Each structure stands twice: as C-alpha cells, then as structure tokens.
C-alpha positions as CSV (number, residue, x, y, z in Angstrom):
1,M,15.7,-2.7,55.8
2,T,16.6,0.7,54.3
3,A,13.8,2.2,52.3
4,P,14.5,3.0,48.6
5,T,15.0,6.7,47.8
6,Q,12.0,8.7,46.5
7,D,13.8,9.0,43.1
8,L,14.1,5.2,42.9
9,L,10.5,4.7,43.9
10,G,9.5,7.2,41.3
11,R,11.4,5.4,38.6
12,A,9.7,2.2,39.6
13,D,6.3,3.8,39.4
14,S,7.1,5.2,35.9
15,E,8.3,1.8,34.8
16,L,5.2,0.1,36.1
17,L,3.0,2.5,34.1
18,R,5.1,1.8,31.0
19,L,4.8,-2.0,31.5
20,E,1.1,-1.7,31.9
21,A,0.7,0.2,28.6
22,A,3.1,-2.2,26.9
23,A,1.1,-5.2,28.2
24,A,-2.1,-3.7,26.7
25,A,-0.4,-3.2,23.3
26,V,1.1,-6.7,23.4
27,A,-2.4,-8.1,24.0
28,R,-3.8,-6.3,21.0
29,N,-1.0,-7.3,18.7
30,L,-1.1,-11.0,19.9
31,V,-4.8,-11.1,19.1
32,D,-4.2,-9.6,15.6
33,L,-1.4,-12.1,15.0
34,D,-3.7,-14.9,16.2
35,D,-6.4,-13.8,13.7
36,N,-4.0,-13.4,10.8
37,T,-5.1,-15.6,7.8
38,A,-1.5,-16.6,6.8
39,R,-0.7,-17.6,10.4
40,K,-3.7,-19.9,10.5
41,D,-2.8,-21.4,7.1
42,L,0.8,-22.0,8.3
43,D,-0.6,-23.7,11.5
44,R,-2.8,-26.0,9.5
45,G,0.1,-27.1,7.3
46,P,1.6,-29.4,6.2
47,L,4.7,-27.5,5.6
48,T,8.0,-28.4,3.9
49,G,11.4,-27.0,3.1
50,R,12.4,-23.5,4.1
51,T,8.8,-22.6,5.3
52,A,8.7,-25.6,7.7
53,A,12.1,-24.6,9.2
54,A,11.1,-20.9,9.5
55,W,7.7,-21.7,10.9
56,A,9.2,-24.1,13.5
57,D,11.4,-21.2,14.7
58,A,8.4,-18.9,14.6
59,T,6.3,-21.3,16.6
60,A,8.9,-21.6,19.3
61,A,9.1,-17.7,19.3
62,L,5.3,-17.6,19.7
63,T,5.4,-20.1,22.6
64,Q,8.1,-17.9,24.2
65,L,6.0,-14.8,23.5
66,W,2.8,-16.2,25.2
67,D,4.8,-17.5,28.1
68,G,6.5,-14.1,28.5
69,Y,3.1,-12.4,28.3
70,G,1.9,-14.6,31.1
71,L,4.9,-13.8,33.3
72,L,4.6,-10.1,32.5
73,T,0.9,-9.7,33.3
74,A,1.4,-11.7,36.5
75,L,4.2,-9.4,37.6
76,I,2.3,-6.3,36.7
77,T,-0.8,-7.5,38.7
78,S,1.4,-8.3,41.7
79,A,3.3,-5.1,41.6
80,R,0.2,-2.9,41.1
81,S,-1.5,-4.7,44.1
82,A,1.6,-4.0,46.2
83,R,1.8,-0.4,45.2
84,N,-1.9,0.3,45.9
85,Q,-1.6,-0.8,49.5
86,R,-2.6,1.9,52.0
87,R,0.3,1.0,54.2
88,F,3.6,0.6,52.4
89,T,6.5,-0.4,54.6
90,D,10.1,0.1,53.8
91,S,10.6,-3.6,53.1
92,E,7.6,-3.7,50.9
93,K,8.9,-0.6,49.0
94,S,12.2,-2.3,48.5
95,A,10.5,-5.5,47.3
96,Y,8.3,-3.4,44.9
97,V,11.3,-1.6,43.4
98,H,13.2,-4.8,42.9
99,Q,10.1,-6.4,41.4
100,V,9.7,-3.6,38.8
101,L,13.3,-2.6,38.1
102,G,15.4,-5.6,39.2
103,R,15.9,-9.1,37.8
104,S,12.7,-10.4,39.4
105,V,11.4,-12.6,36.5
106,T,12.3,-16.3,36.7
107,L,12.5,-17.6,33.2
108,S,13.6,-21.2,34.0
109,T,14.9,-23.3,36.9
110,T,17.4,-26.1,36.2
111,T,18.4,-28.9,38.6
112,V,22.2,-29.3,38.8
113,P,23.2,-33.0,38.8
114,L,24.8,-34.1,42.0
115,A,28.0,-35.1,40.2
116,Q,28.4,-31.5,39.0
117,R,27.8,-29.8,42.4
118,G,30.4,-28.6,44.8
119,L,29.9,-29.0,48.5
120,L,28.6,-25.4,48.7
121,G,26.9,-25.5,45.3
122,A,23.2,-24.9,44.8
123,G,21.0,-27.8,43.8
124,Q,19.1,-25.6,41.3
125,V,20.1,-22.8,39.0
126,S,17.6,-20.2,37.9
127,T,17.7,-17.9,34.8
128,T,16.3,-14.5,35.6
129,C,15.8,-11.1,33.9
130,S,14.2,-7.8,34.6
131,P,10.7,-7.0,33.3
132,A,12.2,-4.6,30.7
133,E,14.5,-7.4,29.5
134,L,11.5,-9.7,29.3
135,L,9.6,-7.2,27.2
136,S,12.6,-6.8,24.9
137,A,12.8,-10.5,24.4
138,M,9.1,-10.7,23.7
139,E,9.5,-8.0,21.0
140,A,12.2,-10.0,19.3
141,A,10.0,-13.1,19.4
142,F,7.0,-11.2,18.0
143,K,9.1,-9.9,15.1
144,T,10.3,-13.5,14.3
145,A,6.7,-14.8,14.2
146,V,5.3,-11.8,12.2
147,D,8.1,-11.9,9.7
148,V,7.4,-15.5,8.7
149,A,3.6,-15.0,8.6
150,V,3.8,-11.8,6.5
151,R,6.4,-13.2,4.0
152,A,4.4,-16.4,3.5
153,G,1.1,-14.6,3.2
154,D,2.6,-12.1,0.7
155,V,3.8,-15.0,-1.5
156,W,0.4,-16.7,-1.4
157,H,-1.5,-13.4,-2.1
158,R,0.7,-12.6,-5.1
159,V,1.4,-16.0,-6.7
160,L,-1.8,-18.0,-6.1
161,P,-3.9,-15.9,-8.5
162,E,-1.1,-16.1,-11.1
163,A,-1.0,-19.8,-10.8
164,A,-4.8,-20.0,-11.2
165,T,-4.6,-17.9,-14.4
166,V,-1.8,-20.2,-15.8
167,A,-3.9,-23.3,-14.9
168,S,-6.9,-21.8,-16.7
169,S,-4.8,-21.1,-19.8
170,L,-3.4,-24.7,-19.7
171,A,-7.0,-26.1,-19.5
172,H,-8.0,-24.0,-22.4
173,L,-5.2,-25.2,-24.6
174,R,-5.9,-28.8,-23.5
175,G,-9.3,-28.4,-25.0
176,L,-7.8,-27.3,-28.3
177,T,-4.8,-29.6,-28.8
178,R,-2.6,-32.4,-27.3
179,S,1.1,-32.1,-27.3
180,A,4.3,-33.1,-25.4
181,T,4.8,-29.4,-24.7
182,L,1.5,-29.2,-22.8
183,D,2.4,-32.4,-20.9
184,E,5.6,-30.8,-19.7
185,A,3.8,-27.6,-18.7
186,D,1.3,-29.7,-16.8
187,R,4.0,-31.5,-14.9
188,L,5.9,-28.3,-14.0
189,L,2.7,-26.5,-12.9
190,G,1.8,-29.5,-10.7
191,E,5.2,-29.4,-9.0
192,F,5.1,-25.7,-8.6
193,T,1.6,-25.5,-7.0
194,A,2.5,-28.4,-4.7
195,T,5.5,-26.5,-3.5
196,L,3.6,-23.2,-3.3
197,A,1.0,-24.8,-1.0
198,T,3.5,-26.3,1.5
199,D,6.6,-24.1,1.1
200,P,5.8,-20.6,-0.1
201,L,9.1,-19.2,1.2
202,G,11.0,-21.8,-0.9
203,C,9.0,-21.8,-4.1
204,D,10.7,-20.5,-7.3
205,A,8.6,-17.9,-9.1
206,H,10.6,-18.5,-12.2
207,A,9.0,-21.9,-12.5
208,L,5.7,-20.2,-13.3
209,A,7.4,-18.2,-16.0
210,A,8.7,-21.4,-17.4
211,V,5.2,-22.9,-17.5
212,R,4.0,-19.7,-19.3
213,A,6.8,-20.1,-21.9
214,L,5.7,-23.7,-22.5
215,L,2.1,-22.6,-23.0
216,D,3.2,-19.9,-25.4
217,R,5.2,-22.5,-27.3
218,A,2.3,-25.0,-27.4
219,D,0.0,-22.3,-28.6
220,A,2.5,-21.3,-31.3
221,E,2.8,-25.0,-32.3
222,R,-0.9,-25.3,-32.5
223,T,-1.3,-22.4,-34.9
224,S,-0.2,-23.0,-38.5
225,A,2.2,-20.6,-40.2
226,G,-0.7,-19.3,-42.4
227,E,-3.0,-18.8,-39.5
228,L,-0.3,-17.0,-37.5
229,R,0.5,-14.8,-40.5
230,E,-3.1,-13.9,-41.0
231,A,-3.8,-13.2,-37.4
232,L,-0.7,-11.0,-37.0
233,T,-1.4,-9.2,-40.2
234,Q,-4.7,-8.1,-38.7
235,R,-3.1,-7.3,-35.4
236,L,-0.5,-5.1,-37.2
237,A,-3.3,-3.3,-39.0
238,D,-5.0,-2.8,-35.6
239,A,-1.7,-1.4,-34.3
240,H,-1.5,1.1,-37.1
241,A,-5.0,2.2,-36.4
242,L,-4.0,2.5,-32.7
243,A,-1.0,4.6,-33.9
244,D,-3.4,7.0,-35.6
245,R,-5.4,7.4,-32.5
246,L,-2.2,7.9,-30.6
247,A,-1.3,10.7,-33.0
248,E,-4.7,12.3,-32.6
249,A,-4.5,12.1,-28.8
250,A,-1.0,13.6,-28.8
251,H,-2.2,16.5,-31.0
252,A,-5.3,17.1,-28.8
253,A,-3.1,17.0,-25.6
254,A,-0.5,19.4,-27.2
255,Q,-3.3,21.8,-28.1
256,A,-4.8,21.7,-24.6
257,E,-1.4,22.2,-23.1
258,Q,-0.7,25.1,-25.4
259,D,-4.1,26.7,-24.5
260,A,-3.3,26.4,-20.8
261,A,0.3,27.5,-21.1
262,G,0.9,31.0,-19.6
263,R,-2.6,31.1,-18.2
264,F,-1.9,28.7,-15.3
265,A,1.2,27.8,-13.3
266,D,3.5,25.3,-15.0
267,S,3.1,22.9,-12.1
268,A,-0.7,22.8,-12.6
269,I,-0.5,22.0,-16.3
270,A,-0.7,18.3,-17.1
271,V,2.2,17.2,-19.4
272,V,2.7,13.6,-20.8
273,S,6.1,12.7,-22.0
274,G,7.7,9.4,-23.1
275,P,9.6,7.8,-26.0
276,D,8.3,8.0,-29.5
277,L,6.6,4.7,-30.2
278,R,6.6,5.0,-34.0
279,P,10.1,3.5,-34.5
280,D,9.1,0.3,-32.6
281,L,6.1,-0.1,-34.8
282,A,8.2,0.3,-37.9
283,A,10.6,-2.4,-36.5
284,L,7.6,-4.7,-36.2
285,D,6.6,-4.0,-39.8
286,A,10.2,-4.9,-40.9
287,L,9.9,-8.2,-39.0
288,A,6.7,-8.9,-40.8
289,A,8.2,-8.1,-44.2
290,A,11.1,-10.5,-43.5
291,G,8.6,-13.2,-42.5
292,H,9.7,-13.5,-38.9
293,W,6.1,-13.9,-37.6
294,A,7.0,-15.9,-34.5
295,L,9.0,-13.0,-33.2
296,I,6.2,-10.4,-33.7
297,S,3.4,-11.6,-31.3
298,P,4.9,-10.8,-27.9
299,R,6.5,-7.5,-29.1
300,L,3.3,-6.4,-30.8
301,A,1.3,-7.1,-27.6
302,D,3.8,-5.1,-25.6
303,W,3.7,-2.2,-28.1
304,S,-0.1,-2.2,-28.2
305,R,-0.2,-2.1,-24.4
306,R,2.2,0.9,-24.2
307,A,0.3,2.7,-27.0
308,R,-3.0,2.3,-25.1
309,D,-1.5,3.4,-21.9
310,R,0.0,6.5,-23.7
311,I,-3.4,7.3,-25.3
312,A,-5.1,7.1,-21.9
313,A,-2.5,9.4,-20.3
314,L,-2.7,11.9,-23.1
315,R,-6.5,12.0,-23.0
316,A,-6.5,12.5,-19.2
317,A,-3.9,15.3,-19.5
318,A,-6.0,17.0,-22.3
319,A,-9.1,16.7,-20.2
320,R,-7.4,18.2,-17.1
321,N,-6.0,21.2,-19.0
322,T,-9.3,21.8,-20.8
323,E,-11.2,21.5,-17.5
324,M,-9.0,24.2,-16.0
325,L,-9.8,26.6,-18.9
326,S,-13.5,25.7,-18.6
327,T,-13.5,26.3,-14.9
328,R,-11.8,29.7,-15.3
329,N,-14.3,30.8,-18.0
330,E,-17.3,29.6,-15.9
331,L,-16.0,31.7,-12.9
332,R,-15.5,34.7,-15.2
333,G,-19.1,34.3,-16.4
334,R,-20.4,34.0,-12.9
335,L,-18.5,37.1,-11.8
336,D,-19.9,39.1,-14.7
337,A,-23.5,37.9,-13.9
338,Y,-23.2,38.9,-10.3
339,Q,-21.6,42.3,-11.2
340,A,-24.6,42.9,-13.5
341,K,-27.0,42.0,-10.7
342,A,-25.2,44.4,-8.4
343,G,-25.4,47.1,-11.1
344,R,-29.1,46.6,-11.5
345,R,-29.6,47.1,-7.7
346,G,-27.4,50.2,-7.7
347,L,-24.7,48.4,-5.7
348,S,-21.8,48.6,-8.2
349,E,-19.8,51.1,-6.2
350,D,-20.8,49.8,-2.8
351,P,-17.7,50.0,-0.6
352,A,-18.2,46.4,0.6
353,L,-18.6,45.0,-2.9
354,A,-16.1,47.0,-5.0
355,P,-12.9,45.5,-3.4
356,L,-14.3,42.0,-3.6
357,A,-15.1,42.4,-7.2
358,E,-11.7,43.8,-7.9
359,K,-10.0,40.9,-6.1
360,A,-12.0,38.3,-8.0
361,R,-11.4,40.0,-11.3
362,A,-7.7,40.2,-10.6
363,A,-7.6,36.5,-9.7
364,L,-9.4,35.6,-12.9
365,Y,-7.6,37.9,-15.3
366,T,-4.1,37.8,-14.0
367,A,-1.8,35.0,-15.3
368,P,-1.0,32.6,-14.0
369,C,-4.5,32.0,-12.7
370,E,-4.7,30.1,-9.4
371,L,-8.2,28.5,-9.7
372,A,-8.7,27.7,-6.0
373,A,-8.0,31.4,-5.0
374,A,-10.1,32.6,-7.9
375,R,-13.0,30.4,-7.0
376,A,-12.8,31.6,-3.4
377,A,-12.8,35.2,-4.5
378,V,-15.8,34.8,-6.8
379,N,-17.7,32.9,-4.1
380,A,-16.9,35.7,-1.6
381,Y,-18.2,38.3,-4.1
382,Q,-21.3,36.2,-4.9
383,D,-22.1,35.8,-1.2
384,A,-21.7,39.5,-0.5
385,V,-24.0,40.4,-3.5
386,A,-26.6,38.0,-2.2
387,R,-26.5,39.4,1.3
388,L,-26.7,43.1,0.1
389,T,-29.5,42.4,-2.4
390,A,-31.5,40.6,0.2
391,T,-31.0,43.5,2.6
392,T,-32.1,45.9,-0.1
393,T,-35.1,43.9,-0.9
394,V,-36.2,43.7,2.7
395,R,-35.6,47.5,3.2
396,D,-37.6,48.4,0.0
397,G,-40.5,46.2,1.2
398,L,-40.6,47.9,4.5
399,Q,-40.7,51.3,2.8
C-alpha cells in the first residue's frame, strides 16, 4: 500500500488535535446543558402544545448529540493510539489518515430486504461521515437543544414572578369584595398559569395583561365614586407637590450645570433632558375638573413615576457636577498647602519641584479642567515635596 504524503499526514495530525480540543469543549458544554435548570424542568414535564413538540425535537437532538460524542471520543482514542505507535507502517499511516480525514464514522447500518436486492447488491447499507461532518452535525443538534431550553427558561424567569404578583393582587381583592369580574379574572389566571407551567413557548403573555385589566376594573367597581374622587384629589395634590420638587431639582441641576460649564469638558458635565411634564399634569387637572375620575388614576400613576424618575436623574446630575467642582477646589487647596510647605523648607525654587508645581497649577487653573490629569499632577507634586522634605530633615539631623 502506498504511504500517504507527508502533507496529508500533517493534515491528519492537525485535524486530530482540533478534534481533541473540540471533544473537550463538547464535554464541558454538555455538562453545562445537563445542569441547566430549565432543561431539568422540561425533562420533568409534563409538557403540552408548542413546548412539547419543540422539546421532543430537542430530546432527539440530545440523543443524537450524546451518540455522536461517543462515536467521536472513540474515534479520537483509536486514532491517537495508532498515531502514538513507535512503528508506523505505510498501511497504518493510510488507515490513520482515512480514520481522521475520511468518511470513517458509521452512523447507522440498515439491512436491505431480500426483495429489494439485486444479485450483486449488498445485504446491508451503512451511512457514514467524516469526523468533521460528525462534529458539524453535533453542533447543529446542540443549538437545537439549547435554543428550546433557553427560550423556555427565559419565559419562566420573566413571567412566573409577574403571575405571582397578579395572583397576590387577586387574593387581596378577594379579601375586600366579591364580584363576577374577580371570578372571570380567577378563571383566566388559572388557565394562564396552567399553560405557563406546561407550555411556556405557547403561552400568551397578553392573557396576564387581561387579568390585570379585570383586577383594575374590579378595584374600580369596589371603590365608590366619592371614595375615588377623594383619593384622586389627594393624589393630585401630592402630584402638585411632586411638581414643586421637580422644579426645585431642575433649578438646582441647572445651577450646578452652569457652575461647571466652561470649567470642565462638555462631555464630563452631566445634563438631563426630557419633555416638560407640566402640560400633562395640567391635562389631569382638566380631567378632574370635568369629573372624569375613572380616567385619571392610571395616567396619574404614570405621571408620578416619570416625575420621580426625572427628579432622581436631576439630583444625580447636580451631585455629579457639584462633586467635580468640589474635587477641583480640594485639589487646589492641597496644591497650595504643599507649596506653602515647600516654601517653609526653602524648596520653592527647587529645580525638581518647580516644573511639577507649574504643571499641577496649569492643570487646575486652565479650562476645561481634566480632573484625572489634575489629580495625577497634584499627587506627583505632593510626593516630590514629601521626598525632598524627608531628605532635608534627615540631612539637617545629621548636621
């Protein structure tokens, strides 16, 4: 048998190394998939609908994946054993090259019925592939299994807490009133949670929104017109107080931004922008004046949330801009203190200190001020003063 060329043998060696590395990665990923919580939940079942169909395909892919892993590791072990032989005949080299690069993996063997064979036909037909093709098929099977587990786990992770919150709200309202609206909400929630448990890929998230709408309606039905008007009147008053705090926060943020403007780079200055919320509050006042109380509650809650978010953002921006000024002033004070210390030791004109002091002063008194560079310059000057004064102290003590 003709021995394979050195180039072909080298290709086989490189491919074997690649297959060994791939097998190690496959093993790690299979273990991670096996430990995945969503995968375990899907295995426990029972499953229905789209999830059942998808997980059946994923389970078949997993079986294919594990079978392929067994074939791949067996081939790698055999090929490595052959390659590590001290004596490697031409026929063994050829077999090794075919094993690593050729269609050496038997995926299945099927017996051909006698009625379908020709006189010269084979009794069995085998499906084969190369190790590289096997690895590619395993990658596709892994993606199929992971996709289903990840999508189902994501739905459970996001929706289960929401369903629990809605169930808690329903239980709270059950303790306050009885109504057909709550009965309908209870029925819909029961159907939704049952579907969520067995068919996360097929559950309709809009059903949960429908339950919330029913709870809101039941709550509105429970509250009398007078109670609703009284409660919303107080909430509107609270909203106007919130609007006053918003104006104060906006004024403080604008002042802090103005104080920082020109002193620091524009990109470093915190700026908060957004639509004016006052017209929306005026619209709510108009609804209240017209007696449309049922329309106010959700809009007022949304307005209050946006106002609180804006106040938090404005206060954070004001604090950041004020902090930059405070930091710059603290660095200036520290530089002055250490220059005074150097002066008391007669080191003001020291050739090692003077350039450092000038660099620090320029960083702190030239706009826009770059705080990181200024802090580094002041620290460098402070360290130099500390070293020189320590040297001077030691020298004076020796004298």
